[in-house]
N, C-alpha and C positions, 0 to 999 in steps of 0.2 A: 563819355570818356575818350572816345577816339578823337572827336574834335578837339578837345582839350589837349591831348597829346600831339596831334598834327599841328595845333597853333604854336607849339614850342619846339617844333621839329624833333619829336621823340617818337620811338616806337609806340604802336597802339597798346602794347601791353603795360607801358609805363602810365598811360592814361586809366587803365583798369586798375592798376596798383594804387594810383592817387584816389581813385573812386572808392576802392575798399577802405583806404585811410580815412576818407571823408565820412564813412558810416558812423564812427564813434560819436561825433559831436551832436548830430540830430538825436541819435538814440539816447545818449545820456541827458541832453537837454529836455527831450520830450518826457523822458521819466522823471526828471526833477520837477518838471511843471505840472506833473500829475495827468498827463495825457494817457487815457486808458488802454488805446491801442494805436500802434504805429506799424504801417505796413510799407516795405521798399520793394521796389521791383528790381530784382538782381539779374535775372536771366530769363528771357522769354522763350516760348516754343520756336519762334522765328529765329532765334540766335543760333540755332543748330546749322544754319546756312553759311555761317562765318567760316573762314579757314579753320582746318583742324588744329593748327598751331595755336591760333588765338583761343579757340575753345578749351585746349588743354591748359593754357596759361591761366584762363578765367577759373577753371576748376581747381587748379593748384593754388591759386589765391583764395579761393573760397575755403579749402582745407586749413590754409594758413590762418584766415581770419577766425574760423571757429576755434582753432586751438589757442591763438593768443586772446581773443575777446571773451572767451568764456568766464574767465575771472571778473571782467568788467560787467557782464551781464549778471553774475551771482552777486557781486559788490553792491549793484545797484537794484536788486530784488526784481529782475527783469525776467519774465517768462519768453522762452524762445519757441517759435512754431513756424514750420515750413508749409507754404500753400503752394500747390503745383502738382504736376505728374512726376513722381519720383522715379518710376520704374525705368525712365531712359537714363537716369543718372547712374554713374559708375556704382558698384556696390561698396566701394570703400567711402565714397562721398555719402551715400544713404547711411552707412553705419555712422559717420561723423555727425550727421544730422540728427539721427535718432538719438545718439548718446547726448547731444547738446540739449535737445528737448527733454530728455529724462532728467538731466542734471538740473534743469531749471524749472521743471514741472511744478514743484512746490513754492516757487517763488509767487508772492502775492501782489507784486507791482504791476507795471505796465506790461502788456502783451506785445511782443516784438514779431510781427510776421515778416518773414522774408519770402518773396515770391520767386521760386525757382522752377525752371522749366514750366512756366505759368503763361497762360493766355486766357483772357476773359471768355472768348468763345469756346475754348476747350473746356473750361470749367462749367459753362453752362450746358455743354453737350454731355459731359460726364453726369452731371445732375439729372439730366433728361433721361439718359440711358439707365441710371440707377432707379428712377422713379418708374420707368416703363416695366423694368424687370420686376420691381415690387408690386406694380398693379397686376401684371400677368399672374404673379404668384398667389395674390390675394383676391383675384377676380374683380378687381376694382375698374370702373368705367374711367377713360381718359378725362371726362368732364369733371370728375371728383378732384383732379389734381389741382391744388391752389398755388398762389404765389409763396404762401407761407411754406408749402411742402418743398417747392423748388429751393427756397432760401435754406431750408434745413439740410439739403443735400449739396449745398455749395462748399468749397473748401474752407470758407469763413463761417460756417454754420455756428450759430449761437453768439457771434460777435455782432456788435452794432455796426450798421452802415457808417462809412466815413462822413464826417462833417466837412472836410476839407481835402482837396486833391491839390497837391503843389506839383507844378510841372515845371522842371528845370530846362534850361537849353533854349528857352523861347519857342519851343514847338507848340503850335495851336492844335494838338490831337492828343487823345488820351492813350493811343497806342495799344489797344486790346487789354487794358488794365481795369480789372474790377469793373466791368461792363455793367453787370446787374446791380452791384453795391453802390455806384456812383451817381444813380439816378436822380438824387436830390443834393448831391454834394456841391459846395462852392468850389470853384476852381480858380486857382491863383497861379499865373504864369510868370516866371522870372526868366531874364535872359542868362543868368548866371549859370554856368556849366556845372554838373554835379560835383566834380572834384573840388570846386571853389565854394560849394554851397555850405553855409553855416547857419 
């Protein structure tokens, strides 16, 4: 988003605004095509290193998106779900996210995950911490912990692993995204920047 804005001599926040606007097309198209799960990486745990003004603008855009696009999600029978560490997000953002999840919980169509304050390493760490605590409580030996047990404690527990990872902007890296889940995913890289992706 930032590179998109810079290439047009616009402030970075305009790139983020264009990035938010670009979400609708892939979400609606994926739902129409019958894709069961779509996950978009919106805000990583590393993004907190950005300037406060940029973070504030991003969170404001997120709230705006949730309010404006809830009708789109309901109209398209899409379930909304957040993956990531919510505790660092402002309480008003957490309320908006929880409300959107609750409003779409009975929808039976595509599951739309949005990764907020997300990092693949953080997700695996959280899963391991939970498993260790459970093992201590239940007197379980570490050797008894299985891949399935780890998978059941990830933010995406109960969801299928992705068949396809699409990486925009020509970057040849996964950027700490769904590290466990993409072990066997196909990866497709496009030079198109996210705000222009359709």
